[in-house]
C-alpha positions as CSV (number, residue, x, y, z in Angstrom):
1,X,42.8,27.6,55.4
2,X,39.2,28.4,54.2
3,X,41.0,28.0,50.8
4,X,42.6,24.3,52.1
5,X,39.3,23.2,52.8
6,X,37.2,24.4,50.1
7,X,39.7,22.8,48.0
8,X,39.8,19.7,50.0
9,X,36.3,19.7,49.2
10,X,35.5,19.8,45.6
11,X,38.4,17.0,45.8
12,X,36.1,14.8,48.4
13,X,33.4,14.6,45.6
14,X,35.4,12.7,42.7
15,X,35.6,14.1,39.4
16,X,33.1,17.1,39.8
17,X,32.2,18.6,36.4
18,X,31.2,22.5,37.0
19,X,33.6,23.4,35.3
20,X,31.9,27.4,35.3
21,X,32.5,27.6,39.3
22,X,35.3,26.0,39.9
23,X,39.1,27.5,39.9
24,X,41.4,26.2,36.7
25,X,43.6,24.3,39.1
26,X,40.3,22.0,40.0
27,X,39.0,21.6,36.4
28,X,42.3,20.5,35.7
29,X,42.4,17.9,38.4
30,X,38.6,16.6,37.6
31,X,40.2,16.3,34.1
32,X,43.5,14.3,34.8
33,X,40.9,12.0,37.2
34,X,38.6,11.3,34.0
35,X,41.6,10.6,31.5
36,X,43.0,8.3,34.6
37,X,39.6,6.0,35.2
38,X,39.4,5.9,30.8
39,X,43.0,5.0,30.7
40,X,42.3,2.1,32.8
41,X,39.4,0.6,30.6
42,X,36.6,1.3,32.9
43,X,34.1,4.4,32.7
44,X,33.1,7.5,34.3
45,X,29.6,7.6,35.9
46,X,28.4,11.2,36.8
47,X,25.4,10.7,39.0
48,X,25.1,10.7,41.9
49,X,28.2,11.8,42.3
50,X,31.2,11.6,39.8
51,X,33.4,8.2,40.2
52,X,35.2,5.7,38.4
53,X,33.3,2.3,37.6
54,X,34.3,-1.1,36.3
55,X,32.9,-1.2,32.6
56,X,29.4,-1.4,31.8
57,X,28.7,-1.0,35.4
58,X,27.8,2.9,35.4
59,X,24.3,2.3,33.8
60,X,23.2,0.8,36.9
61,X,24.6,3.1,39.3
62,X,23.5,6.2,36.9
63,X,19.7,4.7,36.1
64,X,19.4,4.1,40.2
65,X,20.3,8.2,40.6
66,X,17.3,9.5,38.0
67,X,19.7,9.8,35.5
68,X,18.3,10.7,32.5
69,X,14.2,10.8,33.5
70,X,14.5,12.0,37.6
71,X,14.7,16.3,36.9
72,X,11.6,18.1,36.1
73,X,13.2,21.4,35.0
74,X,16.9,20.6,33.4
75,X,17.4,24.5,32.6
76,X,16.9,24.9,36.3
77,X,19.4,22.4,37.0
78,X,22.1,23.7,34.4
79,X,21.7,27.1,36.2
80,X,23.2,25.3,39.3
81,X,26.7,26.1,39.1
82,X,27.2,23.3,41.8
83,X,26.0,20.3,39.8
84,X,28.4,17.5,40.0
85,X,26.8,15.9,36.9
86,X,27.9,19.0,34.6
87,X,30.5,18.5,31.7
88,X,31.7,21.3,29.3
89,X,30.5,20.7,25.6
90,X,34.2,20.5,24.3
91,X,35.0,17.3,27.0
92,X,34.9,14.7,24.0
93,X,37.6,16.8,22.1
94,X,40.0,17.3,25.1
95,X,39.9,13.9,25.9
96,X,40.5,12.9,21.9
97,X,43.9,14.6,22.4
98,X,44.8,12.9,25.2
99,X,47.2,9.5,24.9
100,X,47.0,6.6,27.3
101,X,42.9,6.3,27.1
102,X,42.5,2.4,26.9
103,X,41.5,0.5,23.5
104,X,37.7,0.2,25.6
105,X,37.3,4.2,24.4
106,X,35.3,7.2,26.4
107,X,32.7,5.8,28.3
108,X,30.8,8.5,30.1
109,X,27.6,8.0,31.8
110,X,25.1,10.0,33.3
111,X,26.8,13.1,32.2
112,X,24.8,16.3,31.9
113,X,25.8,18.9,29.1
114,X,24.1,22.0,29.6
115,X,25.6,23.5,26.3
116,X,25.1,20.5,24.5
117,X,28.3,18.7,22.6
118,X,31.0,19.6,19.9
119,X,31.8,16.6,17.9
120,X,32.4,18.2,14.8
121,X,35.7,16.7,13.6
122,X,36.8,15.0,15.5
123,X,38.3,11.7,14.8
124,X,38.7,9.2,17.7
125,X,40.5,5.0,17.5
126,X,37.7,4.1,19.9
127,X,34.4,3.7,20.9
128,X,32.4,6.6,22.5
129,X,29.5,6.0,25.3
130,X,27.8,8.3,26.6
131,X,24.5,6.5,27.6
132,X,22.1,8.3,30.1
133,X,23.0,11.6,29.6
134,X,21.4,14.9,29.1
135,X,22.1,17.0,26.2
136,X,20.3,20.7,26.9
137,X,22.2,22.0,23.9
138,X,22.9,20.8,20.2
139,X,24.8,17.9,19.8
140,X,27.0,18.6,16.8
141,X,28.9,15.2,15.4
142,X,29.8,16.9,11.6
143,X,32.7,14.8,10.0
144,X,32.5,12.8,13.6
145,X,35.1,9.6,12.9
146,X,34.6,6.5,15.1
147,X,36.8,3.5,14.6
148,X,34.3,2.0,17.3
149,X,30.8,2.4,18.2
150,X,28.7,5.0,19.0
151,X,26.3,5.0,22.2
152,X,24.0,7.1,23.2
153,X,21.5,5.0,24.9
154,X,18.6,5.9,27.6
155,X,19.9,9.3,26.8
156,X,17.4,12.9,26.4
157,X,18.6,15.1,23.4
158,X,16.2,18.1,24.1
159,X,17.6,19.5,20.9
160,X,19.0,18.3,17.1
161,X,21.3,15.7,17.0
162,X,23.2,16.3,14.1
163,X,25.1,13.8,12.6
164,X,26.6,14.6,8.9
165,X,29.4,13.2,7.2
166,X,30.4,10.7,10.1
167,X,32.1,7.7,9.7
168,X,31.6,4.6,12.5
169,X,33.2,2.0,11.9
170,X,31.4,-0.5,14.5
171,X,28.2,0.2,15.2
172,X,25.5,3.3,16.2
173,X,23.3,2.5,19.3
174,X,20.6,5.0,20.4
175,X,18.1,2.8,21.9
176,X,15.8,4.0,24.7
177,X,16.7,7.5,23.9
178,X,14.8,11.0,23.5
179,X,15.9,13.6,21.0
180,X,14.0,16.8,19.7
181,X,15.2,16.2,16.7
182,X,17.3,13.7,14.3
183,X,19.4,15.0,11.1
184,X,21.9,12.3,9.7
185,X,23.1,13.2,6.5
186,X,25.5,11.3,4.2
187,X,26.8,8.8,6.9
188,X,28.5,5.7,6.8
189,X,28.4,3.1,9.6
190,X,30.1,-0.1,9.3
191,X,28.0,-1.9,11.5
192,X,24.3,-1.8,12.6
193,X,22.2,1.1,14.3
194,X,20.3,0.0,16.9
195,X,17.4,2.5,17.7
196,X,14.7,0.5,19.4
197,X,11.9,2.2,21.9
198,X,13.5,5.5,21.2
199,X,11.1,8.6,20.4
200,X,12.0,11.0,18.1
201,X,9.6,14.2,19.0
202,X,9.8,15.6,15.8
203,X,11.7,15.0,12.3
204,X,14.2,12.1,11.8
205,X,16.2,12.4,8.6
206,X,18.0,9.9,7.7
207,X,19.7,11.2,4.2
208,X,22.0,9.1,2.0
209,X,22.7,7.1,5.5
210,X,24.4,3.3,4.3
211,X,24.4,1.3,7.0
212,X,26.2,-2.5,6.6
213,X,24.1,-3.8,9.1
214,X,20.8,-3.2,10.5
215,X,18.5,-0.7,11.2
216,X,16.3,-1.3,14.1
217,X,13.5,1.0,15.4
218,X,11.5,-1.2,16.5
219,X,8.7,-0.2,19.2
220,X,9.5,3.6,18.3
221,X,7.8,7.1,17.8
222,X,8.3,9.6,15.8
223,X,6.5,12.4,14.0
224,X,8.0,12.0,10.6
225,X,10.5,9.2,9.6
226,X,12.6,10.2,6.6
227,X,14.9,7.2,4.6
228,X,15.7,8.7,1.6
229,X,18.6,7.7,-1.0
230,X,19.8,5.4,1.8
231,X,21.3,1.7,1.7
232,X,20.5,-1.2,4.3
233,X,22.0,-3.7,4.0
234,X,20.4,-6.1,6.7
235,X,16.7,-5.2,8.0
236,X,15.0,-2.0,8.6
237,X,12.9,-2.9,11.3
238,X,9.6,-0.8,11.7
239,X,7.7,-3.1,13.7
240,X,5.5,-1.3,16.2
241,X,6.7,2.3,15.8
242,X,4.2,4.7,15.4
243,X,4.7,7.7,13.4
244,X,2.6,11.5,14.3
245,X,2.7,12.8,10.7
246,X,4.2,10.4,8.2
247,X,6.5,7.4,7.0
248,X,8.4,8.4,4.0
249,X,11.0,5.9,2.9
250,X,12.3,7.0,-0.7
251,X,14.5,5.9,-3.3
252,X,16.4,3.6,-0.6
253,X,18.1,0.5,-1.3
254,X,17.2,-2.5,1.9
255,X,18.0,-6.2,2.3
256,X,14.2,-6.9,4.3
257,X,11.8,-4.5,5.7
258,X,9.7,-5.6,8.3
259,X,6.5,-3.3,9.6
260,X,4.6,-5.5,11.9
261,X,1.8,-2.9,13.2
262,X,3.3,0.0,12.4
263,X,1.3,2.9,11.3
264,X,-0.5,6.1,13.2
265,X,-2.0,6.9,16.4
266,X,-4.9,9.1,17.3
267,X,-7.0,11.6,15.2
268,X,-7.7,14.3,18.0
269,X,-11.0,16.1,17.4
270,X,-12.1,19.7,19.6
271,X,-15.6,20.8,18.3
272,X,-17.4,19.3,15.2
273,X,-18.1,19.8,11.8
274,X,-15.1,20.7,9.0
275,X,-14.0,23.9,11.0
276,X,-13.5,21.6,13.9
277,X,-10.0,21.6,15.4
278,X,-7.9,18.1,14.5
279,X,-4.7,16.7,14.9
280,X,-2.6,13.5,15.0
281,X,-1.1,12.3,18.1
282,X,0.2,9.1,19.2
283,X,-1.8,6.7,20.8
284,X,0.2,3.5,21.8
285,X,3.6,5.5,22.5
286,X,1.5,7.4,24.7
287,X,-0.8,4.3,26.5
288,X,-1.7,1.0,26.9
289,X,-0.8,-2.0,29.3
290,X,1.7,-2.8,30.0
291,X,3.8,0.0,29.7
292,X,6.9,0.3,27.3
293,X,9.7,2.3,27.9
294,X,8.4,4.6,25.3
295,X,5.6,5.5,27.7
296,X,7.9,6.0,30.1
297,X,9.5,8.1,28.5
298,X,6.5,10.1,27.8
299,X,5.5,10.2,31.2
300,X,8.5,11.4,32.6
301,X,8.2,15.6,33.5
302,X,10.5,17.4,31.6
303,X,9.5,15.7,28.3
304,X,5.5,15.2,29.5
305,X,5.7,19.5,29.9
306,X,7.3,19.3,25.9
307,X,4.6,17.3,24.7
308,X,2.2,19.4,26.7
309,X,3.9,22.4,25.1
310,X,3.6,21.4,21.5
311,X,-0.2,19.9,21.8
312,X,-1.3,23.0,22.9
313,X,0.5,24.7,19.9
314,X,-1.0,22.3,17.1
315,X,-4.7,23.0,18.8
316,X,-4.4,26.6,18.7
317,X,-8.2,27.4,17.0
318,X,-6.6,30.7,15.4
319,X,-3.8,28.6,12.7
320,X,-4.3,30.3,9.2
321,X,-6.5,28.5,6.5
322,X,-3.8,27.0,4.4
323,X,-2.2,25.4,7.6
324,X,-5.6,24.7,8.9
325,X,-6.3,22.3,5.6
326,X,-3.4,20.9,6.3
327,X,-2.0,18.2,9.1
328,X,-1.7,20.1,12.4
329,X,1.5,20.0,14.1
330,X,2.7,18.1,10.4
331,X,4.1,20.8,8.9
332,X,7.9,21.4,8.7
333,X,9.7,23.6,10.8
334,X,12.0,27.0,10.2
335,X,15.3,25.5,11.7
336,X,18.7,28.0,12.3
337,X,21.7,27.3,10.1
338,X,25.2,28.5,11.5
339,X,25.5,31.6,9.3
340,X,21.8,33.1,11.1
341,X,19.6,32.5,8.7
342,X,16.6,30.2,9.0
343,X,15.8,27.3,6.6
344,X,12.6,25.2,6.8
345,X,13.3,21.7,8.0
346,X,13.0,18.5,6.5
347,X,13.3,17.6,2.6
348,X,13.3,20.5,0.6
349,X,10.4,21.6,-1.4
350,X,7.9,19.3,1.3
351,X,5.9,21.2,3.3
352,X,3.5,19.8,4.8
353,X,0.4,17.6,3.5
354,X,-3.2,16.8,4.4
355,X,-3.2,12.9,4.6
356,X,-1.3,10.6,7.4
357,X,1.4,9.4,4.9
358,X,2.9,5.5,5.3
359,X,5.2,6.1,1.8
360,X,7.3,3.5,0.1
361,X,8.8,4.7,-3.3
362,X,11.1,3.7,-5.4
363,X,12.7,1.4,-3.1
364,X,14.3,-1.8,-3.4
365,X,13.9,-5.0,-0.6
366,X,16.4,-7.5,-2.0
367,X,14.9,-10.1,0.3
368,X,11.4,-9.3,1.9
369,X,9.1,-7.0,2.2
370,X,6.7,-7.8,5.3
371,X,3.8,-5.4,6.4
372,X,1.2,-7.0,8.6
373,X,-1.5,-5.2,11.1
374,X,-1.1,-1.8,9.9
375,X,-2.5,0.7,12.3
376,X,-4.8,3.2,10.3
377,X,-5.3,6.7,12.0
378,X,-8.6,6.8,14.1
379,X,-10.3,8.9,16.3
380,X,-11.1,7.3,19.9
381,X,-11.7,3.5,20.5
382,X,-15.1,2.6,19.5
383,X,-15.9,6.1,17.5
384,X,-17.0,6.3,13.7
385,X,-14.6,8.3,12.2
386,X,-16.8,11.5,10.9
387,X,-16.8,12.5,7.5
388,X,-13.6,14.9,7.8
389,X,-11.2,12.3,9.1
390,X,-8.4,12.6,7.4
391,X,-7.6,9.8,4.8
392,X,-4.5,7.4,5.6
393,X,-2.5,6.7,2.7
394,X,-0.5,3.0,2.5
395,X,1.5,3.4,-0.8
396,X,4.1,1.0,-2.3
397,X,4.9,2.7,-5.3
398,X,7.6,2.2,-7.7
399,X,9.0,-0.5,-5.4
400,X,11.0,-3.7,-6.3
401,X,11.1,-6.4,-3.9
402,X,13.6,-9.3,-5.2
403,X,12.0,-12.0,-2.7
404,X,8.6,-11.9,-1.0
405,X,6.2,-9.4,-1.2
406,X,3.8,-9.9,2.4
407,X,1.0,-8.4,3.7
408,X,-1.7,-8.6,5.5
409,X,-2.9,-5.2,5.8
410,X,-5.4,-5.6,9.3
411,X,-4.6,-9.1,10.3
412,X,-6.7,-10.9,13.6
413,X,-5.8,-8.1,16.1
414,X,-8.4,-8.1,18.0
415,X,-7.4,-3.8,19.0
416,X,-7.8,-3.1,15.2
417,X,-11.1,-1.8,15.7
418,X,-13.4,-1.2,12.5
419,X,-17.1,-0.9,11.2
420,X,-18.1,-3.7,9.9
421,X,-19.4,-4.8,6.9
422,X,-22.9,-3.6,6.3
423,X,-22.7,-0.6,8.8
424,X,-24.3,2.5,7.3
425,X,-20.7,4.3,7.4
426,X,-18.9,1.1,5.6
427,X,-18.2,2.7,2.2
428,X,-17.8,6.3,3.8
429,X,-14.8,4.5,6.3
430,X,-13.8,2.3,3.2
431,X,-12.7,5.7,1.5
432,X,-10.6,6.8,4.7
433,X,-8.0,4.1,4.4
434,X,-6.5,3.6,0.8
435,X,-3.6,1.3,0.1
436,X,-2.1,2.3,-3.4
437,X,0.3,-0.1,-5.3
438,X,1.1,1.6,-8.5
439,X,4.7,0.2,-10.3
440,X,4.8,-2.1,-7.7
441,X,7.4,-5.7,-8.5
442,X,8.0,-8.7,-6.5
443,X,8.9,-12.0,-7.4
444,X,6.6,-13.3,-4.8
445,X,3.2,-11.9,-3.6
446,X,1.6,-13.4,-0.7
447,X,-1.4,-11.4,0.6
448,X,-4.1,-12.2,3.1
449,X,-7.5,-12.6,1.0
450,X,-9.4,-13.0,4.1
451,X,-9.1,-8.9,4.9
452,X,-12.3,-8.1,1.8
453,X,-14.6,-7.4,4.7
454,X,-12.2,-4.3,6.1
455,X,-13.2,-0.7,5.2
456,X,-10.4,-0.1,2.9
457,X,-10.1,1.1,-1.2
458,X,-7.1,0.3,-3.5
459,X,-5.9,2.5,-5.9
460,X,-4.1,-0.4,-8.1
461,X,-1.9,-0.3,-11.4
462,X,1.3,-1.3,-12.9
463,X,1.7,-4.5,-10.8
464,X,3.9,-7.3,-11.3
465,X,3.8,-10.7,-9.7
466,X,6.1,-13.9,-10.4
467,X,3.9,-16.1,-7.9
468,X,0.7,-15.3,-6.5
469,X,0.0,-17.0,-3.1
470,X,-2.3,-16.3,-0.2
471,X,-1.3,-16.8,3.6
472,X,-1.9,-15.5,7.4
473,X,1.5,-14.1,7.6
474,X,3.7,-13.5,10.8
475,X,7.0,-11.1,10.5
476,X,9.4,-9.9,13.2
477,X,12.1,-8.1,12.8
478,X,14.0,-11.0,14.5
479,X,13.1,-13.7,12.2
480,X,11.7,-11.9,8.9
481,X,8.7,-13.1,7.1
482,X,7.1,-16.0,8.6
483,X,3.4,-17.4,7.2
484,X,1.6,-18.5,10.3
485,X,-1.0,-20.5,7.9
486,X,-0.1,-23.1,4.7
487,X,0.8,-21.0,1.5
488,X,-1.7,-21.7,-1.1
489,X,-3.3,-20.5,-4.7
490,X,-6.1,-17.9,-3.9
491,X,-9.6,-18.9,-6.0
492,X,-10.3,-16.6,-8.6
493,X,-13.1,-15.2,-6.3
494,X,-11.3,-13.7,-3.5
495,X,-9.1,-12.2,-6.3
496,X,-12.2,-10.7,-7.7
497,X,-13.4,-9.8,-4.6
498,X,-10.1,-7.6,-3.6
499,X,-9.9,-6.2,-6.9
500,X,-13.3,-5.0,-6.9
501,X,-11.7,-2.7,-4.2
502,X,-9.6,-0.8,-6.8
503,X,-10.6,2.9,-7.9
504,X,-7.8,3.1,-10.1
505,X,-9.2,3.4,-13.7
506,X,-7.2,0.6,-14.6
507,X,-7.8,-3.4,-15.7
508,X,-3.8,-3.9,-15.6
509,X,-4.0,-5.6,-12.3
510,X,-6.0,-8.3,-13.6
511,X,-3.1,-9.0,-16.4
512,X,-0.9,-9.2,-12.9
513,X,-2.5,-11.8,-11.6
514,X,-3.9,-13.6,-14.9
515,X,0.5,-14.1,-14.8
516,X,0.5,-15.6,-11.4
517,X,-2.0,-18.1,-12.3
518,X,-0.4,-19.0,-15.1
519,X,3.0,-19.7,-13.9
520,X,1.2,-22.0,-11.1
521,X,-0.2,-24.1,-13.5
522,X,-3.9,-22.6,-12.5
523,X,-6.8,-21.9,-14.9
524,X,-6.7,-17.5,-15.4
525,X,-9.5,-17.5,-17.8
526,X,-11.7,-15.9,-15.4
527,X,-9.5,-13.2,-14.7
528,X,-8.8,-12.2,-18.5
529,X,-12.6,-11.8,-19.1
530,X,-13.2,-9.6,-16.2
531,X,-9.9,-7.5,-17.4
532,X,-11.8,-7.1,-21.2
533,X,-15.1,-6.6,-19.0
534,X,-13.6,-3.3,-17.3
535,X,-11.9,-2.4,-20.6
536,X,-15.3,-2.3,-22.2
537,X,-17.1,-1.1,-19.6
538,X,-15.2,2.1,-19.8
539,X,-15.5,2.6,-23.6
540,X,-19.5,2.0,-23.5
541,X,-19.7,4.7,-20.3
542,X,-18.1,6.7,-23.2
543,X,-21.4,6.7,-25.0
544,X,-24.4,5.6,-22.9
545,X,-23.2,7.3,-18.9
546,X,-25.6,5.3,-17.0
547,X,-24.5,1.9,-17.2
548,X,-21.4,3.0,-15.2
549,X,-23.1,1.7,-12.2
550,X,-23.1,-1.8,-14.0
551,X,-19.7,-2.2,-14.6
552,X,-17.9,-5.2,-12.8
553,X,-15.8,-3.3,-10.7
554,X,-18.5,-0.8,-9.1
555,X,-18.0,2.8,-10.8
556,X,-15.7,3.3,-13.0
557,X,-13.5,6.6,-13.6
558,X,-12.8,7.8,-17.4
559,X,-9.1,8.9,-17.8
560,X,-8.9,13.1,-18.6
561,X,-7.7,12.1,-22.3
562,X,-10.9,10.1,-23.0
563,X,-12.0,11.1,-26.6
564,X,-15.4,12.8,-27.9
565,X,-17.2,12.8,-24.6
566,X,-19.2,15.9,-23.4
567,X,-22.0,15.1,-21.5
568,X,-22.8,12.6,-24.4
569,X,-22.6,14.0,-27.1
570,X,-19.9,13.9,-29.8
571,X,-17.9,16.9,-30.2
572,X,-18.4,19.1,-33.4
573,X,-15.8,18.7,-36.9
574,X,-15.4,16.2,-39.3
575,X,-12.4,14.5,-37.9
576,X,-14.2,14.3,-34.1
577,X,-17.1,13.2,-36.2
578,X,-15.1,10.5,-37.9
579,X,-13.0,9.5,-35.0
580,X,-16.4,9.1,-33.1
581,X,-17.9,6.6,-35.5
582,X,-15.3,4.4,-35.8
583,X,-15.3,4.4,-31.9
584,X,-18.8,3.7,-31.8
585,X,-18.5,1.0,-34.4
586,X,-15.4,-0.7,-32.9
587,X,-17.6,-0.2,-29.3
588,X,-20.3,-2.2,-30.8
589,X,-18.4,-4.9,-32.1
590,X,-16.4,-5.5,-28.4
591,X,-19.6,-5.5,-27.2
592,X,-20.9,-8.5,-29.6
593,X,-17.6,-10.2,-29.4
594,X,-18.0,-9.7,-24.9
595,X,-21.9,-11.1,-25.4
596,X,-20.9,-13.9,-27.9
597,X,-17.9,-15.3,-27.2
598,X,-16.5,-13.3,-23.4
599,X,-14.4,-11.2,-25.5
600,X,-12.9,-14.4,-27.6
601,X,-11.7,-16.3,-24.7
602,X,-14.7,-18.5,-24.5
603,X,-15.2,-19.3,-28.2
604,X,-17.1,-22.2,-27.0
605,X,-19.4,-20.5,-25.9
606,X,-21.0,-19.5,-29.6
607,X,-22.0,-23.1,-29.8
608,X,-24.7,-21.8,-27.2
609,X,-25.4,-18.6,-29.2
610,X,-26.0,-21.2,-32.0
611,X,-27.9,-23.5,-30.5
612,X,-30.0,-21.0,-29.1
613,X,-31.0,-19.4,-32.9
614,X,-31.6,-22.7,-33.8
615,X,-34.1,-23.6,-31.2
616,X,-35.8,-20.4,-31.5
617,X,-36.0,-21.0,-35.6
618,X,-37.7,-24.4,-35.4
619,X,-39.6,-23.1,-32.4
620,X,-40.9,-20.2,-35.2
621,X,-40.8,-22.8,-38.3
622,X,-42.8,-25.5,-36.4
623,X,-45.4,-23.5,-34.3
624,X,-45.2,-20.6,-35.7
625,X,-46.0,-21.2,-39.3
626,X,-46.7,-25.5,-38.7
627,X,-44.0,-26.0,-41.3
628,X,-43.1,-29.7,-40.9
629,X,-41.0,-30.9,-44.2
630,X,-40.3,-29.9,-47.6
631,X,-40.1,-32.0,-51.1
632,X,-36.9,-31.2,-53.1
633,X,-36.6,-30.1,-56.7
634,X,-36.6,-32.9,-58.9
635,X,-38.9,-34.9,-56.6
636,X,-41.6,-36.8,-58.5
637,X,-45.2,-35.2,-57.5
638,X,-46.3,-37.9,-56.5
639,X,-43.3,-39.2,-54.0
640,X,-44.7,-39.9,-50.4
641,X,-41.4,-39.0,-48.6
642,X,-41.1,-35.6,-47.1
643,X,-37.8,-34.2,-46.1
644,X,-38.1,-32.8,-42.6
645,X,-37.7,-29.0,-41.1
646,X,-35.1,-29.9,-38.3
647,X,-32.1,-28.7,-36.5
648,X,-30.0,-30.4,-39.4
649,X,-31.8,-28.7,-42.1
650,X,-31.9,-25.1,-40.0
651,X,-28.0,-25.6,-39.5
652,X,-27.1,-26.0,-42.6
653,X,-29.4,-22.9,-43.9
654,X,-27.4,-21.2,-40.9
655,X,-23.6,-21.7,-42.1
656,X,-24.1,-22.6,-45.7
657,X,-20.4,-22.9,-46.5
658,X,-20.8,-26.6,-45.6
659,X,-23.6,-27.6,-47.6
660,X,-24.2,-30.6,-45.7
661,X,-27.1,-31.6,-48.3
662,X,-27.7,-29.9,-51.6
663,X,-31.5,-30.9,-51.3
664,X,-32.0,-28.1,-48.3
665,X,-31.1,-25.4,-51.0
666,X,-33.2,-27.2,-53.8
667,X,-36.8,-26.9,-52.6
668,X,-40.0,-27.4,-54.0
669,X,-42.8,-26.6,-51.5
670,X,-42.8,-26.8,-48.3
671,X,-45.8,-28.7,-46.0
672,X,-47.7,-28.4,-43.1
673,X,-49.5,-30.7,-41.2
674,X,-53.0,-30.6,-42.9
675,X,-56.7,-30.6,-40.7
676,X,-59.5,-32.0,-40.3
677,X,-60.8,-28.5,-41.6
678,X,-58.5,-29.1,-44.7
679,X,-59.7,-32.3,-45.4
680,X,-63.5,-31.4,-45.6
681,X,-62.6,-28.1,-47.7
682,X,-64.3,-28.1,-51.4
683,X,-62.6,-25.5,-53.1
684,X,-58.8,-26.5,-52.6
685,X,-56.8,-27.0,-56.1
686,X,-55.9,-30.5,-56.4
687,X,-52.0,-29.7,-55.9
688,X,-53.0,-28.1,-52.6
689,X,-55.6,-30.9,-51.7
690,X,-54.0,-32.6,-48.3
691,X,-52.2,-36.2,-49.4
692,X,-50.6,-38.9,-47.0
693,X,-46.7,-38.3,-46.6
694,X,-43.8,-40.1,-44.8
695,X,-42.2,-37.7,-42.2
696,X,-38.9,-39.3,-40.4
697,X,-40.7,-42.9,-40.4
698,X,-44.2,-42.2,-40.0
699,X,-47.0,-41.3,-42.0
700,X,-48.4,-38.2,-41.8
701,X,-51.5,-36.0,-43.6
702,X,-49.6,-32.9,-44.9
703,X,-50.7,-29.9,-47.1
704,X,-48.6,-27.6,-49.0
705,X,-48.1,-24.1,-47.7
706,X,-49.5,-20.9,-49.7
707,X,-47.8,-18.2,-51.3
708,X,-47.8,-15.9,-48.1
709,X,-46.5,-18.7,-45.6
710,X,-43.6,-19.6,-48.7
711,X,-42.6,-15.9,-48.7
712,X,-42.3,-16.0,-45.0
713,X,-40.3,-19.1,-45.0
714,X,-37.8,-17.3,-47.4
715,X,-37.7,-14.1,-45.6
716,X,-36.5,-16.2,-42.1
717,X,-34.3,-18.5,-43.7
718,X,-32.2,-14.7,-45.3
719,X,-32.7,-13.7,-41.6
720,X,-31.1,-16.8,-40.5
721,X,-28.3,-17.0,-43.0
722,X,-27.5,-13.4,-42.1
723,X,-27.0,-14.3,-38.1
724,X,-25.7,-17.4,-39.5
725,X,-22.7,-14.9,-41.3
726,X,-22.6,-12.6,-38.2
727,X,-21.8,-15.8,-35.9
728,X,-19.6,-16.5,-38.1
729,X,-17.8,-13.3,-38.2
730,X,-17.3,-13.5,-34.5
731,X,-16.1,-17.1,-34.3
732,X,-13.3,-16.0,-36.3
733,X,-12.7,-13.1,-34.0
734,X,-12.8,-15.2,-31.5
735,X,-10.5,-17.6,-32.3
736,X,-8.0,-15.1,-33.9
737,X,-8.3,-13.7,-30.1
738,X,-7.5,-16.5,-28.6
739,X,-4.6,-17.5,-30.6
740,X,-3.2,-14.1,-29.5
């Protein structure tokens, strides 16, 4: 009678799954009831008590029962053998062998898997749904085959979710889930991967992952996100995501990439100075109003305890010196292998970094890449980072965008507080925010050039853009790249001010903007000039280091291989001397070409130099020597008409190639204006006596100059001719440069 009453009580509990305490017959009975429920196209809900409910009705039942966030200590719950929510780790494998399950698939909601779940090698001809479940061990899905969807929404996985060499013909749903570590290698998903408002507490590795649709991770949090050698046919959505340590998207191909308000959280500092304890932590994922589901996850008792344990670990003051130099809590962990050995978790060869890193390396974006309102790692609100604050690097190196590259690093979000221009710490804080674009190409680049008052620096080289525009973008996963203002060509001043932030020793970015301006039909000559200025400045600094601060882009950094410079002296050796002399002569020529014609890009500038030279020499002749005219050779001594020493005369002597008038080169005497003293002199020779002549239609009293003045005139004319030769050479060089 007692045994009968016990069996009746267990039967009344429905589909109780405490197989470790139940009799073998009872286990078989519960399993049969699960099969019967699934065969009718319904789903099994395990909380508060096992029951068979209509499809999609179990989520509300389990949520009301507190699954999966209602417990504080799941290890204690798993120790309770009578808990009705428990299911064995091989339950799915056993169900897969059963015939008659409806096409809606295996749908179990609110279950507790104390020993994890073994899906290795499972081949399911339908969907697998395990929403709102708790996994207190490894979820091993190696070589899994699912011809429908794989859903673990609002689930909690306290260990690793391993999805290696899996094939899912539907979609993967992990929205609202908590996963300690995610490992997805060589997996193919024919639908989409929905991973919104979720947490991967440590590393999320998606290596050689193929997703035909979208990979949407918006509003999710993780410590490190690795997407490597993967292919995403739709949109990679990183909107409002937050990493504790790093994003690494390497060698992948995606349809669209959107990252609005993505980035990092807060850097916690305990103590002061270089030896203070610093570690990165989430900010937006754990605080703010209204509360997001990610915050709800972090505030649940079991997950909050796990987070507190991690914070205590990374805040230990006695870490090894080499680890303390890196970002605390961002080193790769050792994980156990099936053979009992261990290996470093994560990408091989990457052990940690001293920077907060958002890297998109060698990746192809087929439609558009939109990155707006980036979250740089900062201390508490209102605080200015100290000199030992870690650097945040946003890098798009080696990537290619076949459509629009849309970037607004800061946006208009008032939550992105920073020090304003003019603040004493502005330059120092700028060095903590670094935007890299090396080898980046795009069909069109759309940038908000209004962010130049923000504290950040750039490192630009190898850029290539088909078109250049400025606008205020507004991007998102649901609608891709949008623009909040009219697209227009940026002004040259805006581009120059932005390029002034570039700390790379390269002038190539100017060329990228020149090409973009030319394709838009705009004048890009000013950009060309600035680019040549930078190149020339680097050459001049080799010989005159003190002019480095006068370079147009601020302080330049010379390449390590700059020849023949060692503290401003030329190295010894005949070959070095010859090379140095050639470089010095070439540099001097380049400086002259810059001064006379802006590197040959503005040959018309030589005209102003010619005009200036002529004016200076006319002033010397007129007021320095008093010379006003001359008498050509062969003219009779009694002639009353003089030829003026004016701008035409000086121009003809400046460039003798033209020989405008032959009289300008056959001069008998030069004359100056006669004064009253000259007329009163009695000892003046007859030939040198003042006489009246006609100059420019006016009668004037003139007197021939003496031999000393004649000699000075000849020297000045020789100097004028030399200057003319120099100007001619540089004018030809300018025209040649312009033609090239």
